[in-house]
N, C-alpha and C positions, 0 to 999 in steps of 0.2 A: 416553472418557466422553461421546461426542457422541450417538450413537444409543443410547438407554438401554433397558434391559430390566428385568424384575422383579428380577434379581440385583443391580441397582444399589441397591435399597432393602432388601435382605435383610442383616441383621446376622449374618454368619456368624463363626465363630471366627477366620478369617483376616483379616476386616476389622475386628473389634472393637478389636484393638490399634491399628490405624491411626486409627480414630475417636477413641479415647482420647488418642492421642499428638498428632494433628494437628487434628481437627475440633472436639473439645471445647474446647481453648483458644481456637481461632478463634471459636467460637460465643459465648464469654464476651466477647471483644473487640467483636464486632458487636452483642451485646445491650446493652453499655454505651453504644455509639454510637447504637443505634436508638431507645432510650427517649426521650432528649431531642429527637431529630429528629422522631420520630412525634408527640410532643406539640406541637412547634413547627408542623408541617404542619397539625395539627388546628386550632390557634389561628389560623393564617394563613387557613384555609379558612372560619372562622366556625362550625366544627362543635364538638360536645362534645369535650373533651380525650380522653375514653375512646374516641372513635371512631378516633383515631390508633393507640391500643394494640390495638384490635380488628383493624384492618387489618394491623398489624405481626405479630400472632399468626397471622392467616389467611395472610398472604403467606409467612411462614416455614414454617408446618406444611403447608398445602395446596399452595401453589406449589412449595415445596421438595421435597415427596414426589413430586409428579406432573410437575414441570417437565422440560424437555429440556436445561437448563444445569446443570452439576454444582456450580458455586460461586456462581451468581448469587443475590443476596438481593433479595427482593420485599417491598414494604410501601407505606405512604403516600408519594407522591412530591410534592415541592414544585412540579413542573411542572404538576400537575393542580389546584393549590390555587385558581387563579383561576376555573377552570371550576366547581369545587365551590362556591366562594363565590357565584358568580352563580346557580347552581341553587338553593342554599339561600335566597337572597334572593327568587327568583321562585316556587319551588314549596314551600319549607319543607324541614326536615331529613328527615322521614320519607319524603316523596316522593323526595328525593334518594337515599335508600337504595334505593328501588325502581328508580330509573334506573340506579344502580350494578349492581344485580342483573340488569337487562335487558341492560346493556352486557356483563356477563360472559357471558350466554347467547350474545350475538352473537360474542364472541371465541371461545367454545367451538365455535360453528358454523364460523367461519372456519378455526380450527385443524383441525377435523375434515376440512374440504374441502381442506386443505393449500395455503393461499394465503399463508402467512407470508412467503415470499420476495417476493411481489408488494407487500407492505406496505413493504418496504425500498426501493422505487423513490423514496420521498420523499427529496428532496435533503437531505444533512446540513446544508447551509447554512440550510435552513428550520427544521430541528430545533434547531440551535444558536441561531439567531436567536430562535426561540420561547422557548427556555429563558432566553436573555438578557433578553428582554422581560419574562418572568414574574419574573425576578430583580429587575429594576428596579421593577416594580409592587409586589412584596413589600417591598422595601427602603423605598420611599416610604411605603407604608401603615404598616409597623411603626415607622417613625421617629416617627410621631405618638404611638404608645404609649410609646416611650421618653421622649418629651417630656412625658408625663403626660396625653395626650389620647386620642382615638379615631380610627381610620382612616376615610377617606371611601370612597365606592363606586368611584372611578376614580382613575387616576394623575393625571389633569389636575386633579381636585378636590383631591387630596392636595397637589399643587404649589401650587395657589391658596391653600389654607388654611395652608400651612407658615409664612409670616411671622407670622400671628396666633398660631399654636401656639407658635412660638419666643418670642413676647412673653409668653405665659402659661405659661412653662416651669415644671415641677414639679421641684424640686431633688433630692429623694430618688430619683425615677424616673430622672433623668438619671445620677445617681451609680451606680445599679444597672446601667444600660445601659453606661456607660463601663467599669465594672469587668468586666462580662461580655465585652465586646469586647477589653479589655486582656488578659484571661486567654487568650482565643482566639488573639490575636496572639502572645503570649509563650510559650504552652505548648510549641510545637514547638522553641523555642530552649533548652529545658531538656535536661539529659543524658537519654539514652535510658532509663536505669534509673528516672529520676524520673517518666517518663510512663507509668505503669502503666495509667491509665484514659485514654480518648479526651478530646480537648480540649473538645468540647461538654459532656460530663458534668462535667468539672472546672470549666468556667466556670459552669455552673448551680449546682454545689455551693458554690463559693466565694462567688458573689453571694448565694445563698440564706442561707448561714450568716452572711455579713456583715450582710445586711439584718435578720436575726433578732436577732443579738447587739447591733447598734447601735440597734435599735428604730425603723428607718426606716418611714416611712409609704408602703407600696407596695401594689399590687393583687395579691391571691392568686388562684390558680386555683381554680375551683369544681368540685370532684369529690366532693361530699358523697354523691352517690348511688352511687358506685363503679361497678361493672359490672352491677349488678342492676336498673338502671332501664331495661332494654331495652323498647322498644315495637316492634310489628310495622310494617314499611314499608307505606305506603298509596299508592294510585294518584294521580298528580298531577291536580289539578283545573284543568287547562288544556286548550288545543286539542292534538289528537294530533300535529299537525305539529311543534310545538315539542318535544314529548316524543320523537318519533322523531329529530329533529335532535340533541337532547341525548344520547340513547343512542348515536347514531353518533359524536358528538364524543368522548364519554368512552371508548368502545370503541377508536376509532382512535388517539387520543392515547396512551392507556395501552398499547395494543398496540405502536405504533411505538416508544415509549420503552423498553418491555421488550425488544423484539427488537434495537434498536440497542445497548442495554446488554449483551445476551448476546453480540453480535458484538464489542463493544469488549473484554469480558472474555476472549473467546477469543483475541484478539490478545496478551493479556498472559500467557497461560499455555501450557504445553506439553500435548500430549494431543489427544484427539479434539475435533471441533467440536460445537457445540450443535445439537440437533434443534429447529429453530425452530418447526415446526408443533406439535410436542408442547409446547413452551414457551408458545406462544400459547393452546393449548387449556387448559393448566394455569392460566394467568393468568385465563382465563375462569371456570374452576371457582372459583378463589380469589375473584374478584369476586362471583360468585353467593353464596358463603358470607358474604363480608364485608358485602354489601348486606343479606342476610337477618338478620345479627346486629347491624346498626346501625353498620357500620364505613365508613371512607373507601374510595374506589377504590384498588385495588392495582395496582402496576406494578413492574417491575424498576428498581432504583435503583443508579446507578453508584458513588456514594460508599461505600455500605455493601458493595457487591459487591467493589470494589477493596480495601477494608479487610479483607474476608473472605479474599481471595486473598493479600494481603500477610501476614496473620496465619498462613498456612500451611494453609488449608483444602484438603482433598483430595477431598471428596465432598459430596453433598447433605445429609449428616447435620449439617453445620455450620449450614445454613439452618434445618433442622428444630429443632435444639436451641436456636438463638437465639430461635425463636418460642416454644418451651416456657419458656425463661427469662423472656421478657416476660409470658407468661401467669401464671407463678408470681408475678412482681413485681406484676402488676395485681390479682391476687386477694388476696395477702397484705400487700403494702406500698403499696397505692394511696393511703393517707392521707398518705404522705410527699410526694406530688405537690402537696398543698395548701401546702406550705412554699415552693414555687418562685414567685418574683415573676413576674407577667405581663410586667413590663418586661424581666426577664432573658431570657425566651423571645423577646420582641420583638427584643432586641439580637442574640440568636442567629440569628433569621430575617434580620435586616439583613445579618449576616455571610454567611449562606448565599446571600442574594439577590445580594450583590456578587460572590461567587464564581461564581454562575451566569452573571453578565454579564461574566465574565473575557474580556478582549479577546485573550488568548493563543490562544484557539481560532481566531483569524483566520490564524494561521500555516499551518494545514492548508488554508485556503481561498485563501490568497494564490497567485497564479499561475494559478488556474483560472477567474478571472472571476466568482466567486461572492460576493465581498464585498458588492456592492450588494444581492444577495438577502438576505444576513444582516442588513444594517442596515435594509432595507425591512421584513423580518419583525419585527425587534425594535421598530421605530418603530410598525408597525401594531398590535402587541400592546399597547404602552404607550398609544397615543393612541386606538385604536379598540376594542380588545378582543381576546381570544385567538382566537376563530373568524375574525374579520375579518383579523387579522394573519397567521394561518396561510394563509388563502385568498390574501391579497395576496402572500405569499412564494411560494406554489405557482404562482400565475399568472406572477410575474416569472421564476421558475425555468424554467417552461415556455417563456416567450418567449425566454429566454436560450438554452435548448437548441435551439429552433427557429432562432434566429439562427446558432448554430454549425453546425447541419445544413445550412443554406442558405448559409453563408458561402463565399466564393470568394476565392482569392488570384490576382491578375493582376499580372504584372511583365514589362515589355518594356524591354530595354536593348541598346545596341550592344556588340559584342565587338571586340577589337583587330584582328581580321582583316577587319573590315568587315561581317561577318554580324551579324544581329540575333538575340538569344536571347529568346524569349517563353515564360514559364512560367505555366500556368494550373493551379491546384490547388483541391481541395475538392469539394463537391457542386455540379454545374452545373445550376441550375434557372432558370426564367424570372425569378426574383427577382434573379439576378445578371447578367442579360443587359445592362442599361445599362452596368454597370461594365466588363464584358468588351469590349463594342463600343467604349467610350471609350478603353480602353487599347490595343486592337488598332489603332485609327486613328492612334495616335502613331507607328506604324512607317512610315518613309518608303517611297514607292512604288519598285518596281524592285529592292529589295535582297533578298538571300538570307536566309531566316528559318528558324531551328530552333525549332519549336513543340513544347514538352514539355507533355504533358497528364498531370498527376499527380492523377487524379480517381477517385472511387469511384462516381459516378453522373452521367449526362448526360440531361436530358430533351430533347424535340424542339425546344423553343424555343432552348435553348442550342446544340444542334447546328446548327440553321439559322443562328444568328448567326455561329458560328465558320466554318461551311462557306461561307456567303456572303462573308465577308471573305476567305477563302482564294481563292475563285474570282476575286474582284475583284482581289486582289493579283497573282495569276498572270496575269490578263489584262493587267495593267500592266507585265509584263516581269519580275516578281520570281519567286522560287521559295519554296515552303514545304515543309519536311521535317518531317512529323508523327511524333513519337515518344511512345507511350503507355507509362507506367511501370506501370500496373495493367491491369485488363481493358480490352480495346480497344473502348470505347464508341463512339468516333468512327469507327473502322474498320468496326464492325458497322453503324452507321447509314449510313455512306457506301456500304457494300456493298449495303445495301437501296436506296440511291439509284442503283445501277448504276454507281457510279464505279469500284468494284473488282469483279473477277469474283466474289469470295466473301470471307467474313469470314476473316481470318487467325486462327490459333489463339491462345488466350489465353497470356500469358506471365507468368512470375513477377514480383512487384513489384521484386525486386532481381536484376540479371543480371550485375553486374560480375565475379562470381566464376566464371561459366561459361566453359568453354573456347570458343575462337573458333568451333569447328565446331558448337557448340550455340546460337549466337546468330544473329539475323537478319543476312543479308548473305552475302559470299563464304564458301564452305565448303571444307574441305580434301578433296581426292579421296582415295579409299581407297588405302592403300599396297599395292603388289604384292609378290610374293615376291622375295627377294633372296638372293644367295649369302651363306654364313656369313662374317662379318667385314666385309662391305661394307654401306654405307648403303642403306636401303630405297629402291626406285625409286618415283616418284610419276607418275601419269598426267597429262600436260599440264604447263603451266608452273607453277612453284611460286607459290602465292598468298600466301606469307608477307608480302611487302611490302604487299599490299592489306590484310591483316588488321592489320598494325602501323599503317598510316596511318589505317585506319578506327577502330582503338582509340584512337589519339592524338586524333582528332577527337571521339570520344565523351568522352574525358577532358576535353578543353577545354570541351565543351558542358555536361557534367553534373557532373563531379567537381571540376574546377579551381575553380569558384566557391565550392565548399564548403570546400576545403582551403587556398585561397589565404591567408586570414587567419593560419592556423597556420604555413604555410610562410614567410610574410612575417616572422613573429616569430622564426623559426628561421634566417633568412637569414644572420645574422652568425656562427652557430656551432651545433654540435650538443651535446646533453647526454643521450645514451642511458643507460639504466639496465642494459641487458643486452648482453653479447656473445653472439650466437647463431651457433653453428657447426653447419652442417647440410650435407646432401648436395646436389650439383648436380642431382639428379634433377628432371625437369620437373614431376613430380606433387606435389612438396613445395613448398608456398607458405608461407613463414614467417608473413607477416602474416595469412594466412587462418586458419591453425591456432592462432594465438595471439591473434587479434582485436586486433592492435596496429596502430598508425598511424605516420605520419611522426614520426621522432625517438625512437621507443621502442627499436628494435633496431639494434645495430651488427652487421651480418651478414657472416659468412664462409661461402662455399659452396665445397666441393670434392668430388671423387669419393670417396664412401665416408665422408664426414664424419670424415676421419682427422686426427689431431694428432700430428706427429712428436715423439718423445721428445727430451728435451734432449740435444744432441750426437749424435743418431742420423744415420746416413748412409742414403740420400742427403740432404744438407742442403736444407731448404726455408725460405727467409727470408720467403716470403709469409705463411704462417700465423703464424710467430713474430712478424713485424712487426705483424700485426693484433692479436695478443695483447698485445704490449708497448704498443702505442698505446692499446688499450682500457683496460688496467689502469693505465698510467702517465699518459697525457694526458687520457683521458676519465673515468677513475675509476669504471668500471662496478662494480656491486656483485654481479653474478651472471654466471657463464659457463654457458651451456646448450649441451650437445651433444645434437643431435636426430638419431636414426637413423630408419629407416623399413623397412617390410616390403618384401620382393622387391627388395632393393638389388642392382644389377648388379655393384658392386664386390665385395660379399660372395659373390655367385655365382661371380665369377672366382676368388676365393680358394679356394672349395670345389672348383672345377674344376681346381685346380692351375695356374692361369694360362693355361689353354688359350684362354679368351675374350679374353685380352690379347695373343694371338699376332699379330705384325705391328704391334703398337702399343708400341714400346719405352719411350716415356715413361710410358705407363700402367703397364707392368710394373714399372718402377722405383718409381713412386709407390705401388703396391700393397704394396711391401715394408713400409710403415708399418702394414700390417694383419696382419703375420705373428704378432705377439703375440696379437691377437684370435683368430686361427685356432688357435694353440696352446692358448689358454685354453679355447676351445670344445671341442677334441678331448680335453682332459683331463676333460671332463664325461662321466660314465658314460652319460648319456642321449644323447650325440652319436651321429649316424648319418646315413645317407643317406635317411632317410624324408622325406616331403613337408614336415615341419615343421622340418627341419634348417636351412634357409636363414634362416628368420625367427628361430630361436634364435641363430644366429650374428649376425644383425643386432642383436639385443638385447645379446648378449655384447660386441659391438664398442663399443656405447655405454659400457658399464661400463669397458672397457679404455681408451677414449679419456679418460675422466675420470681414470683413474690416470696416463695419459700427461701430462695437464695438471699433475699434482702433481710431475712430474720437472722442471718449469720453476721455477727458484729463486724468482722474484718471485711466481709464483702460489702456491707452497707457503707462502711467508712471509705473504702476505695472507690465505690460508685459515686459517693458524695463529693469526693475530691477530684473526680474526673479521671481517675487512674484506671478505671475498669468499666467495661461496657457489657451489658447483658443483652443477649439476642435470643429470640425464639424462632425456631424453624419447624416446619411441618412438611413431612415427605408423604406425598400422595402416591401410594404404590401403583395403583392401576394406570395412572397417567405418567408416572415417572417425573413428576414435577415437584420442585422444592419451593415452598412459599415462606415468606417472612411474616411472622406474626408480630403485630405492634404491641406496645405496652398495655397493661391492664388499665381500665376494665374492658376496653374494646378489643375486638378481634380484627384489627386492621390487616387485611390480607393484600399483599402486593408481591408481584414476581420480582426476584432479585435481578 
C-alpha cells in the first residue's frame, strides 16, 4: 500500500468485508479521539472551535482519499497552533484562512514536482525540539485558562504573569482542570474492557458532566453559530513579504510534520511504504479545501495515526470514515460542544503540551551529538518564537554537520617494538591542519612510523602538511610506512608530486579477509604441474614466511589494538558457546563464514570434518577429547558440523581411496567416512554426475551429526535439551552458507 492506485479507493466486494471488519471499528476509535483534540487545537490557536472540526473533516476525507499513506490520519495539528495564533493576531481569522489556502497550493506544487524526499533532510532533532517548544508554550498559555484567567501572547509573558494569576485563582476552573488531568492520567490504568472510549473524550465527558451537575461557574465554548456561519477568506492587508513568509512557514511546517508522521507510521506497520510525493500533494489539496471552508491548517498527526493503526486499520477508508463521522457529529450534535467547559479543554491541552515536550525522545538522539540541537530549538521556540526557534535549530544542525564532515581524528603512540603508530581518520581539510601538524610533531625524530590513513577525503592543504612532515621525518633518519585503508588520496597526490611513478590502484576498505596473493606485498608464484600424489612445485623460494611475518606485522599494527581489550578480558579463561567441527581445507575460514570473533568458537578441524562413532576403529582420541572438553568443561550449548563443496576427503571416498594411495594414515582416517558413502550410495539420485561430489559432501554432514549421537554424553545432553546439533554446508563458489536439517532429509534453507 505504498504506491497507491485508483484500486486503493475502490470499494469492491473483496474489500468491503475488510473495511467493515477492520477499518470501520478503527474509524470510530479515531473519531472519538479526534473530536476533543480538534477542538483543543482550535482553542489553542485562537480560532473558532468549528475551524478545528472543519480541518478534521477535510483532513480525513480529502487527505484520506488522495494521500499516499494508507493509515495516516490528517487533521489540525498542535504543532501548528503557535503559527496560526500569531497569524490570527496579525492578519485576522479570514486572512489566515487564505494563507492556509495558499500554503496548500504550494504543497500541491511541491508534491507534483516530487520534492517530498528533500523535505525530509530536516534534522529530527529540530522537529522534535520544535514540537517540544510548542508543547511548553501551549502548556504555559493554557495554564492561565485553568487558573481562571486568559493566556498572554508569549511564553515569557505567561511566565511573568503566572504568580499574579495564581494569586487570583478561580476555584471552579481549577477543579475542572484537575478533574480533567486526573481522568487523563488514570484512564489507562483501568481494565481494557472499561476503556471503550479514548482518554481525552472520557476526560471531557466526566469534567463536563461534573461541572453541569454541580453547578460550577465555568466558561462554556461559544459555538452558537454552528457550521453555517462561514465567511469567505480575504486577502491579508499587510505587506506581501510577510504574507509570503507566512505561506512558506505554514506549508513547510505542515509538510514536514506530515511526511515525518508518514515515515514513522511506516516503521510501525508491515506492508508497502508510503508514497511521500503523493502524500504531500494530498496534504496540499486538503489545505486548499480547509482554508476555503474556514478551517485550520491540515497536517498528518502521529497520535491519531498511531491510534488508527493500533485499532486495526488496514486501508485509507478508516481515515475517510473518521472524517465523515466528525462531519455527522458537527452537523447534528454540534450543540453538545457548548456543554464542554473551556477549562477542561485547557487542561487537555496542558496534558498534550507536556506530552509533546516528553524528554524520552532524547533516547533516539543520544549518542548522535544532536541533543544540543534539540534543546536549542526548544529554547528558541519558547523564548523567541516558532520561526526563530526553527531557524536557530536548523543553523545549529548545519554547523554540527559541518563539524562532523570536517572533523579529523589524529592519534600518535609508541608500540612495544619501538615503532610509532599514527592514525589519521576522517575528512582531511585545511580546517584540521593545525591539529594534524601538532600531533605529528609529537613523534620523536629518527623512529620508524606506521602511518595509517583512514580517510574519505584529503584536500591539498592537508596533503601538504602530512607530506612535508613525512619528508622532514625521513630526512632526520626515520622511516614512514603509509597505509591507506580507503581510496588512496595520499598516494594519488604524491604520485602527482612525482614521488611515485603512478597512482596505485584503489583498494577495498577492509582487506584482512583477502588471501595473501591478493594483498599488496609479496605474492605467491604460480604453481607448476606436479605428478599425481606429489605436492605442487613452486617457482623460486617459498615466500610463505614472508607472508606470515608481514601478516603478523599487519596484525600488530592494525588489529591488535582493536582486539586487545577483549583478549585481555579473556586472558584467564575461555567461555565459548559453540563447538565448531569443520574441515581442514584452507578455503574454509570459520570466523569468516560465521562473522565470529575471539572467544566465540571452540574449533576442531580435521580432514573431511569427520567424527568417529563411539567405539569405532581406528580409535581417535583427539576428536573425542575435544568433544568431551567442550561439553564437560566448557559447557557449550551447540555443536556445529560444517562441511563444504569440493571436499577432497569426499572426493577420495568417491574414488575408492585412489587419491589416498601412498598416504596410509589418511586412508585409515577416511574409514570414518564409510557410512557417509554408504548413505550416499543408497540414495537413488546418487551417481557419477558432476553434482555427485557435492551431494556426498552434504550427506556427510548429516551422517556426522548422527555419529555425534552415538557418543553417550552428547546423546544425553541433546535429550535433556541442554545441547543442540547443527549442520552447515559452505558452498565455496557462491560463498553461501546453508543450514542442513536433521536426518534423514537434507532440508536446505538459508540462515
